[in-house]
C-alpha positions in Angstrom: 97.1 151.4 122.7 93.9 151.8 124.8 91.2 149.2 124.3 87.8 151.0 124.2 84.2 149.8 124.2 81.9 152.1 122.3 78.1 152.3 122.6 75.7 154.1 120.3 72.0 154.0 121.0 70.8 157.5 120.2 68.8 156.5 117.1 67.0 153.4 115.9 70.3 151.7 115.4 71.8 149.8 118.3 75.6 149.7 117.8 78.5 148.5 119.9 82.2 148.4 118.8 85.5 147.3 120.3 88.8 149.1 119.3 92.4 149.1 120.2 93.8 152.4 119.3 92.7 153.1 115.7 92.1 149.4 115.0 88.6 148.2 114.9 88.4 144.7 116.6 84.8 144.0 116.5 81.4 145.5 115.8 77.8 144.5 116.2 74.8 146.7 115.2 71.2 146.5 114.1 68.8 149.2 112.9 65.1 148.5 113.2 61.9 150.6 113.1 60.9 149.1 116.5 63.8 150.0 118.7 65.5 146.9 120.2 68.1 148.6 122.3 66.9 147.1 125.6 67.0 143.6 124.2 70.2 143.8 122.1 72.6 146.1 123.8 74.0 143.9 126.5 74.0 141.0 124.0 76.1 143.0 121.6 78.4 144.1 124.4 79.2 140.5 125.4 79.6 139.5 121.8 82.2 142.1 120.8 84.3 141.3 123.9 84.1 137.5 123.7 84.6 137.2 120.0 87.9 139.0 120.3 89.2 136.7 123.0 89.4 139.6 125.5 87.7 140.0 128.8 86.0 143.0 130.5 89.1 143.5 132.6 91.1 144.4 129.5 89.0 147.5 128.8 90.7 150.8 129.4 87.6 153.0 128.9 84.0 153.0 127.7 82.6 155.5 125.2 79.1 156.5 124.7 77.1 158.7 122.3 75.6 161.3 124.6 72.9 162.7 122.3 70.9 164.4 121.0 68.6 161.6 119.9 66.0 159.3 121.3 65.3 159.9 125.0 64.8 156.2 125.8 67.7 155.1 123.5 70.0 157.6 125.3 69.0 156.5 128.7 69.7 152.8 127.9 73.1 153.5 126.3 74.3 155.9 129.0 73.1 153.7 131.8 75.0 150.7 130.5 78.1 152.7 129.8 78.1 154.2 133.4 77.4 150.7 134.8 80.5 149.3 133.1 82.7 152.2 134.2 81.6 151.9 137.8 82.1 148.1 137.8 85.5 148.2 136.1 86.7 151.5 137.6 87.6 152.9 134.2 86.9 156.3 132.6 83.9 157.3 130.5 84.2 159.2 127.2 81.2 160.8 125.6 80.6 162.3 122.1 77.9 164.2 120.4 75.8 161.9 118.4 75.8 164.4 115.5 79.7 164.4 115.5 79.7 160.6 115.3 77.2 160.7 112.5 79.3 163.2 110.6 82.3 160.7 110.5 80.3 158.7 108.0 81.2 161.0 105.0 84.4 162.8 104.0 83.6 165.4 101.3 86.6 167.4 99.9 84.8 170.7 100.3 81.6 172.3 101.4 79.8 172.0 104.7 78.6 168.8 106.5 75.2 168.9 108.2 74.3 165.7 110.1 70.6 165.3 110.9 68.7 163.1 113.2 65.0 162.7 112.8 63.0 164.2 115.6 59.4 163.7 114.3 57.3 165.9 111.9 59.6 168.4 110.1 61.9 168.6 113.1 65.6 167.5 113.3 68.5 167.6 115.6 71.4 169.0 113.7 74.6 171.1 113.6 77.0 172.4 111.0 80.7 171.3 110.4 83.2 172.5 107.8 84.8 169.8 105.6 87.5 169.2 108.2 84.7 168.5 110.8 85.2 171.5 112.9 82.1 173.0 114.4 80.5 176.1 112.5 77.2 175.7 114.3 76.8 173.8 117.5 74.1 171.1 118.0 70.6 172.5 118.0 67.0 171.6 117.2 65.4 172.9 114.0 62.1 172.9 112.2 63.0 172.5 108.5 61.6 175.2 106.2 62.3 176.4 102.7 64.8 179.1 104.0 66.6 176.8 106.4 70.4 177.1 106.0 70.0 180.0 103.5 72.8 181.8 105.3 75.3 179.2 103.9 76.4 179.6 100.3 78.7 176.6 100.1 77.8 173.2 99.0 76.0 171.4 101.8 76.2 167.6 102.5 73.2 166.4 104.4 73.6 163.0 106.1 71.4 160.9 108.4 67.8 159.8 108.7 66.7 163.4 109.4 67.8 164.5 105.9 65.0 162.3 104.2 62.3 164.8 105.1 64.4 167.7 103.6 64.5 166.5 100.0 61.4 168.2 98.8 61.8 171.3 101.0 65.5 171.9 100.4 66.0 171.2 96.6 68.6 173.7 95.6 71.7 172.4 93.8 73.9 173.2 96.7 72.3 170.4 98.8 73.9 167.0 98.4 72.0 164.0 99.8 73.4 160.7 101.0 71.5 157.3 101.5 68.7 157.6 103.9 69.7 154.6 106.0 72.9 156.1 107.5 72.8 156.1 111.2 75.5 157.0 113.9 77.7 153.9 114.4 79.9 153.0 117.3 82.7 152.1 115.0 82.9 155.7 113.9 83.8 156.8 117.4 87.4 155.3 117.0 89.4 158.4 116.2 87.3 160.6 118.5 87.8 158.0 121.3 91.6 158.0 120.9 91.9 161.8 120.9 89.8 162.2 124.1 91.6 159.3 125.8 95.0 160.7 125.0 93.8 164.2 126.3 92.3 162.6 129.4 89.0 164.2 128.6 86.9 162.0 130.8 83.4 162.5 132.1 82.3 162.5 135.7 80.6 159.1 135.8 78.6 160.0 138.9 76.9 163.1 137.4 77.1 162.5 133.7 73.7 162.7 131.9 72.5 162.5 128.2 72.2 165.6 126.1 68.6 165.6 125.1 68.2 168.9 123.4 64.4 168.9 123.3 63.5 172.4 122.6 62.7 173.4 119.0 62.7 176.9 117.4 60.7 177.9 114.4 62.3 180.4 112.1 59.4 182.3 110.5 55.6 182.1 110.4 53.9 179.0 111.8 
């Protein structure tokens, strides 16, 4: 089974995990209002490798959350991941941060809408069905009372971006989860294994984060 190091720095949480196949070997993460990615990321990477008794030469791939999310956080995470891939001559895997966030919940029915806070009433978001297949691809939204009115099913909102929606989107169809749920490197495990087996690798030389900075307002300003 492949040994994969996963890096998640797209939000205020700095998270690193080491997995072997579907088995989580180690995870280090910290979420703080003042982003600490520059200080903590390489420390966490060293910790998860050394505490398992492995070495960097044992890694088969590195995975990274590609965004959307914090511009600076994404740059830090992607730079570290690419550096390791270059140095070790191993492949790079990349996942949508929103897809990683969606792995935190497993509702039996309805839709899953992960949300990342993007200031004011803006969020990065997308829509999955309960099997986590895309219905709406990642996009940027300004949350308004009629947001997601086209969907009649139960809607599960997860992530720090959902906090600002509670007073605006209060219909019974909206289900809210704890506000302190952030994307985590440990939730890349199944995504990593699938992409690794499919050899769905990124071009390390040209890979860039997915910033998704443009916002659209639906309705009157």
